[in-house]
Steps between C-alpha positions, in 0.01 A plus 500: 500500500231235517283758679557752228396247234180419695428869550550555127267210434223651711559848357487386151190280560329799653602730223398262232170406642327803335344367167616801303868442584527107470634514149774747594712269714826327388389129470848369578500697828155361571616146438803534727309680776200260483735202503665652816159494663420147381253631229236642738140524362467820314439614147853623454650166625261300294605687193866453593455124550334468161769691332774299661340172386434644149867589474628151571228327279649444148552665253726697526622402838602796724607526865217515751587869581706768346666812625304694752550871424407783723534878506811591689464722793646854485860491621764758592442846360332377169174324474468207259193323375686260284418127502744260673501117521440359836827326604406151617857371520541561884432257782171667583362349175620139556133402537441622137784306366349180636237503226522193273321421175419135460421354154328163484452271199346145527339252263386145506535258199481144392828322428556242221361224738191696571600582847421836653809717566546861631762761431529827685748790594508781735727802414563769760626852420601793722303829566607632162371181328866423405768271641271196463572158622334166436347409838356169397500302176360157427438322166289186467415436857255221590325733756349858444687801607508569876220695664754757646853599478750709710509859395816719485416651846458151670121484495283221364327610181211304336551405128231586255216240478509213255235487229283197457524511116659203312809713441514743789752785461570793719706814457474751785699777673471649851680730741645416842552822699585641845344793685709748685459305819643186334179313465513284185203462277418402148258581225266255329628321190417678166465263214631603155 
């Protein structure tokens, strides 16, 4: 099945490379197929990546990808061109379900004694941007937030940079994803 996905990715990339047809593709299929290939350099995958990031950046917050629809192949004695949703519930799509959306919030402040303190939290959600858990939460620490944290797929992910202003505050979101071969990657943080 993995070979079929890669063949489909190559086929769609080739079919969509013609400038006149770029706007005709299903962006959700493009996101899924480009993610399967690790977001290779192309106009279609760049557009898919931007759309995925735009969807998770507030407001309103949506899942990084939606339903990939495709024209069904003719079957049996009757031909059908109706749209069907791609079923991603099978084990062949385990890689897609490893997608995680990470939300970061951090701020620095002065306490009553004039001492610098930091508070931060990291919330992680599944591939539907639902079923969220608090990965890390600290209030009033004497040290800034860590430079990295452990993502939902066991990889080390850098936290967003700290601002040098008197009251630094960061709110950002990013995506941790897997390609079809199981290689884990992540997007850059998008501030909001």
